[in-house]
Each structure stands twice: as structure tokens, then as C-alpha cells.
C-alpha positions, 0 to 999 in steps of 0.5 A: 218270749219275744215275737218277730212280726213279718209281712202283710198279712202278719206272720208272727213267730215267737223266739226267745228275746236273746235269739231275737236280738241276734236276728235283729242284728243280722237282719239290720246288717243285710237290709242296711246294705239293701240285701235280701235273703232267706231266713230259716228255723226249725218249727217245734212240736206245738207248730207241727214240726218241720222247718219254716223259711221266709224271704227277708226283703227291704220291701217287707215290714218287720217288727221285733217285739221283746218281752223284756225291757233288759238289753241282751248281751250280744255274742260276737261268736254266735252273731258271726256264725249267723252272719256267715250263714246269712251270706250263703246262697241258702240264706240264714239257717237259724242255729242254737248258740254254741256256748250260751250267754257269756261263756265257753 
């Protein structure tokens, strides 16, 4: 499990490393263009269920901490889906990878 550390005060949210690397690519692409956006995900039962959202902005500090030192292969299909979502008015709605790592 990796961790997205966001803002000040720090909000730490755990994601598996594969999901986190895809989020990192989307965040980097949007922020590189100076675009702010919402990012939303479903909270697990341990977090009380429901849904959380953050406003991602170039002015807010972000850190991606990966538990593994191994690089993760990027799924172009999943990345395209996430980028399309991030470009919508409601922002990035984190969805599960359709086919999993490396396959259809």
C-alpha cells in the first residue's frame, strides 16, 4: 500500500501502489498545465464508507509515497479513462482498472 499525502494539514490516504502511480501520472499531467480539479474515491468500510473528494491545485503540496521500489507498468487504457474523468466538470472519479495489470 502506498500513500497519497495531500495538503497542510496533511491528509494521508492509502492506495495500492499500482493505483497510486496512475494517480501520479494524471495529477502531474493536469498540474503541469496549471489545471485544478476534484479527485474523488470511495472510502472503504474501515474509513466508515461513503466517498471523499479533494481539490487538487498547483498551490497545494502533494506527495506520493510508494511502499515498493519496483516500477509499475502503466495501463494506457486505464490512464486514458482516468484522464477523461479528470477533464469532466465533476473531476476525477477514481475507478477500478477494467482488466487488471497487463491483460484484457
